[in-house]
N, C-alpha and C positions, 0 to 999 in steps of 0.2 A: 344251427343246421347240423344234422347228424354227420358223423365222419364219412359214412357211406355216400352221402350226397356230395361231400367235398371231393371224394375220390372220382366222381363222375363229372365234375364241373370242368368245362374247357379251361385251359390255362390262359388263353388269350382270346379276348373278344375283339374281332376285327374292327378297327376304327378307320381304316383307309381302304380304298378300292383294291390295292394290291394284296393286302392282308386278307380281305374277303375272298378274292380269287384263289389265294393259296388254300384257305379253309375249304372252299368248294372243291378244289382239286383233291384234297385229302378225302373228303366225303365221297366223291365220285370214285376215287381209287378204292376206297374201302368197300363200297357197294359191289364193285367188280370182284375184288379179292374174296369177300365173304361168299358171294354167289359161286365163284369158281372152286374155292378150296374148302368152304364151310367155315364155321366160326372158330373151331378149335385150331385149325391150321392156318387161319387168316391172321397171320402175325403182323405186328406193326412194321417189321422190316419189309415184309412183302408190300404192305400198303405204301410205305415211303418210296420203295423202288418203283411201284406202279405210278405214283404221283410225281416221280422224278424230283424228289427232294431228299435231303439228308434225314436220317432218323432223328437227329438233334432238332431239326426244323419242325418235324412232326410233333415232337414232344413240347415245343413251344406253344402248340395249339391244343393238344390233348394229352392228358397224363397216361392214358392207356387205351387199349382197344375197346374196353367196356364203355368208356366215355364217347368214343367214336360211334359205336353202335347205338347208344342212347341218342346221340345227336341226329343220326340217320332216322330214327323212329320219330323224333320230334319234328323233323322236316317233313316226313311222310304224312304225319297227322295234319300239320299246318297247310299242306298242299291239298287236303281233302275237302276244300270248300266248294259247295255247289254254286258255281259262278253263273250258270245259265238259268237259274230258277226264275229270275225276274222276266225272262223272255218267253215263258210258257203261255200258251193259249188256255185261259181258264173259263172259257165259255161253256155253256151246258153241253153235256155229251162228251167231254174231253177228259174225264177223270181217269179212265184207263190209260190214255196216252201220257197223262201227267205222272202217274205212278210208274209207268214203264220208263219214263225219262229219269225218275229218281233212282230206280234200280240200275239202269244203264250207267248213270253217273258214278254210282258206288262201284260197279264192276270196273269201269275205266280207271278209277283211282287206285285200284288194287291189282291191275293186270300187267303192269310193266315188268315185274320180275318176281314170279311166284316163289322162287327159291330164297331170295332175299327177304321177301315178306314173311316166309315161314321162320327164318332165322330171327328176324326182328321180334316176331310175336313170342317165340319160344325162349329166346336167350337174352333179349335186351334187359339190362338191369334197371330197376326203378330208381328214378331220381326225382327230386321235388319239381324240377323243370318239366320232366315228362308227365308227372301226375297233374301239374297245373295245365299243361297243354291239352291233355286228354279231357280234363274237366271243362276247359274253355271251349274246346271244339265241340264237345257234347252239348253244352248249353246253346251254342250258336246254331248247331244243326237242329236241335229240338225247336228253338224259337223260329227258325226259318220254316220248318215243316208246319208248325202250328199256324203261322201266318198264312201259309198257302192253303191249309185246310179251311181256315176261316173265310177265305175269299172264294173258294170253289163252290159253285151252286149245287154240285152233285153230291157233296159230302152229307151223309145222314147221321153220323155219330154226333153225340151232343157233348161229350166230355173231350174237348179238343186237347187239353193239356195231357191227359193220359194217352189219348190216341197218338199224339206226336211222339211221346216217349216210347210207346210200344213199336211204332213204325221204325223209328231210328234204330232202336235196339235190334229189332228183327232183321232189318236190312243189313246193318253193319256186321252183326255177328255171323249171319249166314254167308255174306259176301267174303268176309275174312276166311271162313272155313272153306269155302269153295276154292278160292284162289291159292290158299296155302296147302290144300290137299294134293298130294302127288297123283291121285287118281280121281279127279273131280268128275261130276256129271257134266254133260255138254253145257257150255255157257248159255247157248240159246234156250235150252230147255229150262235151265235154272232161272234165267231172266223172265221167261214167260210165266212159269208157275209161281214164282215169288210175287211178280207184279199182279197176277190174277188173284192170289190169296189176299194181298193187301187191298186191292180194289174191292173185292167182295166184302171185306170187313168195313170199308168206308161207305159202301153202298147200303149196308144193312142186309136185308134179305133179298136184295135184287140180284139177278143172275148176271155174271160177267162172261163175255165170250173169251 
């Protein structure tokens, strides 16, 4: 593994509940510090103080703040699973509502802290764990959307593999841009227009309200 990856690896993988709680306290504190002070001024000393642990204890878990930010981004991606997809009504006439639910889920997953999201996107260093997480999440999301398209009676596109890839890419990239932009368009307008665009694509030439 390249040395850059080793530099970003956590020093301790929690094996007990107490250790896991400490790691989560560090990540929660880091999220707050990075949002409040920015990444450059978000020092490990400030993170340790916020987490109410010694700087030595922090370094038992993470070698530097780059590794902490990378861990935050990995956690963010892992939490982005569409857990309510199996509960959707896929009866005829519900495609617009289905797509709207997909877009809304993406927005909800990125709306908690726009400042932190912007920092994670712009400054998080690449590690093998991060690359593997992005790849795994992307494949899971595409497979999930492809399965949904295959089961929905209103879908008219024939190349479901390409359609699923395009939809995931379109929704994810545009949602990231919206939530990380300091001057975004209104969320309600974004949700409506993006959902309508995707629905029209899946309907073929049919008109979408």
